[in-house]
N, C-alpha and C positions, 0 to 999 in steps of 0.2 A: 489601449483597448481594455474595457472592463472584463473582469472574470465573470463568466456566465454560470449561474448556479441554479440547480433544482433542489428544493427542500422536500424530503419525503418523510412523513411521520403521521401515524394515525391519530395522535393526540393533537387536536386543533390548536390548543393554546401553545403547545410546544412548537408546533410547525409555524404558526404565524409569528410567534415571538422570535424564533431564529431568523425567519424571513425578514422581519422588520429590522433586526440588528444588522444583518448582512446588507440589506438594500440601502441602509443609511450610509454605507461606505462609498466614497467617491470612485473606488476602483472595482466595486463588486455590483453585479446586477442579478437579482433573482428573477429568472425568466419563467418559472412555473413552480407550483406546489403540488404535492401528491399525497393522498391519504392512505394508499396501500402500495404494495410492491408492483402490481400490474400497472397502476397509474404512473409509477415512477419510471418503469421501462418505456411506457408510451411517451412520457414527457421527454425522456432522453432522445428517443427516436425523432420526435417532432421538433425539438428545440436545439439539439446538438450542443448541450452545455459543456463547459470545461470541467465542472465539479458537480458531483451528486452527493448530497448529504442525506444519508439513508439510515433509517431506524432498523434495528435487527428484527424486532418482533412487530409484524404488521399483518392485518387480515388479507384475504384473497390470495396474495402471494407474499411469502415472507421475505425479509430483507436479503437473506443469503441467496435465495433463488434469483431475486432481482439483480443482485450484484453480479452473479455469475453471467446472467444474460447481458448486462450492460458492459462488463469487462470483455466479454467475448465478441461483442458487436461493435464496440467503439473504443476510442482513446480517452473517454471521459474518466477522470479521476474519481474514485469512490471513497468517501469517508463514512465509516460505519459509526452509528450512535449506539453505545452500549450502556447498560445500567450499572454493571459491575466492572471492576478493574481488570478482570480476566474471567471469561466463562467459556463454555464449550463451543462458542461460535467463532472464536478468534482463529483457530486452526483452519477451519473450512473457509473462512473469509479470506485469509491470506492466500490459500490455494486458488481461490476464485480470481485473485488479482487486485484485491482491495488495497488502496494506498495508505490508509491510516484509520485510526480509531480515536473517538472522543467520548468521554463520559457525558451522560445527558445532563449532569449538573455543572457542565463546563461554564467558566466565567465568560462574560461577553468578549473581553479582549482576546481570550484564548480561542474562542470560536472564530473570530475574524482572522487571527493569526494562523489558525489551522488551515483555513481555506487558502490563504496565501502561500503557506509552506507547501502544501500538496501541489498546488498549481506550479510551484517552482521545481517540483520533482524531488523534494526532500521527504524523508520519513516523518510520519506523524504518529507517534505512540506516546501515550501517557507514560511517565517514568515507571510507574508500578507495573504497567502492562509489559514494558520492555524487559524489565528484570525477570519477571515470571515467565514470559514467553521464551526467552533464551534458556532459562533453567529447565523448562518443561519440554520444549519442542526442538530447540536447536541442537540436535544430537548428530554427531558425524555419521554419515551413511557409509557403511562398509562396502567395498567393491562387490557388485553382484547381489547386494542385499535386496530382498523382496519387500514390498510394502507390508506393514504390520497387518496380521489377520484379524478378522472379526471386527468388533467395535472399537478396538484400541486405536488411538490416533497414530497414523504413520508419521515418520519424520517429515519435515517440510522440505522434501527433496526439491532441488531447483527445477527438475523436470516437471513437477506438479504445477508450477506457476504458469506453464504454457497452456494448461487446460487439457481436456481429454482428446484422444485421437493422435494420429501420427503428426508430429511437428507441433501439435497443440493449437490452441485458438489463435496464438500470436506468432505462429510459424517457427517455434523453437525446434531445432534439430540437433542431434548429437548428445553425447554424454556430458554431464556438468563438468567433470574433470578435464575433458578434452577442450571444452570452451575456455577453461582457465588458461590453457596454454597459449591462447590467442592474445593474452594481455602482455603488455610491455612490463618491464620491471617496475617502472614508476606507477603504472596503472594498478599493478598488484599491491604495491605499497599503499596506494590510495584506498583500495578496497579493504585492506586490513584496518586502516584508520576509520573508514566508514563503519566497519563492523564493531569497532570499539565505541561508537556513538559520538565520534568527533565531528565538529562543524567544519565548514570549509575554511574558516579562519584558523581553527586549531590545526587542521591538516596542513595548511600553508606554512604555519610556524614550525610544525614538526618536520616537514620535508624541505624547509627553507626555499620555498617557491612563492609565487604570487597567488592570490585567490583566483585570479583569472585562469592561471595554469591549472589549479585544482579543479575548477569548473570544467575545463577542457578534458582533464583525465576522467572525471566522473561521467561526463557525457559519452566519452569514447568507450569506457568499460561497460556502461549500461547497454550501449548498442552492441558491443561484441558478445556480451553474455545474454543478450535478448531479454533483458529485465525491464519491467515497467518503471521502476523508480528505486530510490535508495533503500526503502524498507525491505524490498525483495533482494537487494544486493547484500544487506546485512545477513539475512537468513541463508542466502546462497553461500556466503563465506563460511558460516558455521556448518552447513550441511556438507560441504565439500571437504571440511577439515582444514581449510586455510587458516582459520582461527579456532580456538577452543574456549568454551565457557570457563569462567573462573580467572 
């Protein structure tokens, strides 16, 4: 079954170009295009796509607001398009539940690969974004620590990924560290490997198991931790102190 995609960007040439590249793939179908955030939300509601490719800066409704609505209302994977390798939008987008980021000057093959990677539940971060994101935001959250005051970005605590309100938009309940206790020893080892940026093949080699077993561990730990995908598993591991930067 083809991966159903909505492409949202207010620049027509960018939007149509990405749509043409993706639609030319045998396993990808572009079901709609959108010129602003409001249209993107409406398109997701109407077409129920698997992946939404969403520009950060758009008129009517910006990409972050659109991402928050889409992630709260559906299981659609959201890929944010950014102009720079890291900007002020990354923190908020991750909290909203975004599954990955691509630079707008992405190569054709990387664009196609990115859609497939996110659909498979893997993290999608440009290497430069990954390094700087971990350095700047993945800080251990002390027990009982309150969110950062004022305009300073708070740490990406795992609780934030659930959205606002009790239990969050996706039903998260309980403290992040208590959720960690639900993991088996192998699942915790797998989480550590994911946080180090290892692929399934690399994890399988490190743990001396099959890739199929690794996929099972990943699926189970994501379910137990109530996380959308691997990118949020990475930040969860740093935020709970399971792994440390450096």
